N, C-alpha and C positions, 0 to 999 in steps of 0.2 A: 128740441122745436119741431111741434110739427107741420108740414109742407102741407097750403093752405089748401092744395086739390086734393091730398085728401081729408079734410075738413067735410063733404059731403055727405063720406063715406063713415065720418065717423057717424053724425049726427042721424048718416039714412037709419043705421046698425043701432044707435040707440031707441029712435023713436020705433022701430021692429021689436023691442022684447029682448032684443037677442046683445047677450054677452061674451066672454068669452078671449075666444082666435076669432067668433067671427065681428068682432068690432072691429080687428085689424080688414079685416077681410078679407079672410084666408077660406081655403075653404079644407080643413080637417082631410080629408080626401085625396084632395091631389095633394097636399101637404107630405102626407104617407108615402103617394104617389114619386115625390120628387126627392124627395129620401135617400127614397129605392133607390133610385134611379143615380142618383148621384153617390151613395156605395158603389153600387155595381162598375159605377164609371170611374169609381176609385182603387176597386180591385182588380179592375182592365186593366188600369194607367201601371197600378207595381207589380201588376206581374208581367205586362209586353213594354211598359214604356221607361218606369223608374228605373229596375234596373239596369237595360242599358244604357240609360243617362246616367246614372248613380256610377258604372262602373265608367264609364267615359273621362266621367270628373273624376274618379277618383286614378282612374289612366294619368290623363294628365295632371292629379298630384302631383304620380312617379314619377314623370318625365319630366315635371319641375324639378322638384328634390333632384331626382339625380343631375342633371344639369346645373343646377346651384352646389351640387358637391364636384359637380367636374370643372366646371367655374375655379370651386377653390381649390383643386387638387391642379387646377390650369396657372392659376395662379403662384403655389406654392413651387412649382417644378419653375416659372417666367422668373421667383425670386433665387429657385438655386444657378439656370442656369443665368445667369445675371452675374451672379455668386462668381463661379464657375468660365466666366467670360472677363471680373475682371483680375482674378487669378493669371489666365491664360493670357491675359495684355501685361499684367505686372512683371510676367515670367520674362518674355519676350522681350521687356523693355529693357529690362535685366542683362538679357543676352545680345543683345544688340550692341547696351553701354557695355560692356565683355569682347565683341566682333571689333567694334571699334577703336578699343582701348590693343587688342592687340593687333589691331594691321597697325596702331603709332608708331606702337613697338618694333613691330618689323621694320616697317619704314625705316624710321630711325637708326634700328640694326643694319640695313641695308644701304644707307647715310652711308651710316660708320667707316662699312664692308668698302666701299664703294674710296670714301676720302684716303685710308687706309693704305689697297689697294693702288691711288695717284699717285700717293706719296713713295710706296717703293721701285713705281715704276718713275718719278721723278727719279727721286733716289741716286737707278741703274743707269738713267740717263743721264742723270751729274758724272758718274763714277766711271762711267761709260766714255764720258766728253774729256774729265780730266786725263785718264787714261794713255788716249784716245791725243792731249797733248803734251802729257808726258812725253810720249812716242816722238811727236811731232820735234818737241823741242831736242830730243836725244840726235834724229835725225837731223834739227838745224844744224848741232852742234859739232856733230858730224863732218856735215858739208864745209861751215863755216871751217872746225878742225884743215881741210884739206886747202880751203879757199890759203887758208892761214900759212899753207904749208906751201903750197905754190909761190905767195906771193913772196915768202922767206927766203925760201931757191930765189925766181929770180931779185930780189931784190940784192940779196949774194951774190948772185954771179955778177952782177951790174956791182956791185962792192968789190968784185975781186977780179973783174971784165976774165973769168976764164968759165968754162965751162967744168963743174966739177961730175965727176964719175955721179953711177945713181948709190952704192952702198956709201961715200963722205955726204951726199948729197941724201938720204936721208939719218945718217947720223946728225948733219948738221941742223937740216928740217925742227927733228927729236927733240934736241938737246931747244933749239930758242921756242917751243914752245911749249916745255918743264920750264922754260923763262918766264916765261908770259904768265902762264896760269900759274 
């Protein structure tokens, strides 16, 4: 669609009898000069601006690709570290369970050893007590034997009303204790 502002120019060009490029309101000399200017600006930009801009964009693209590659490799390293961590944790748990098991076994062994030692000590105390009791009983029997002999002698003296000499006394006591035993 043609803009309404350009209509007077078109009508004026038709009235003047001009045709071609003039109908558009363009000056061919100015057009060539503008094209030459655009070409010069384009070549200057290509030589001095486009190269650095393209290089900067290419460097940025390479940096981004390297960053993506680094991120991918870091993700892989992270995954490997996670697997390694899980493996180490599993081994640590197994080791801890083994240590706890050994500790329980050693404590059970220590308890059994202490019980055995206590039982041996108790048995020794009982044996010592029995031996002492046997000695005490033997000592008591000797004492009773002497007392009995003395009582027999006193009783014999009272029955006989005479004092016996030591030889006869010992003989009678011996004979009486044999009869009582």
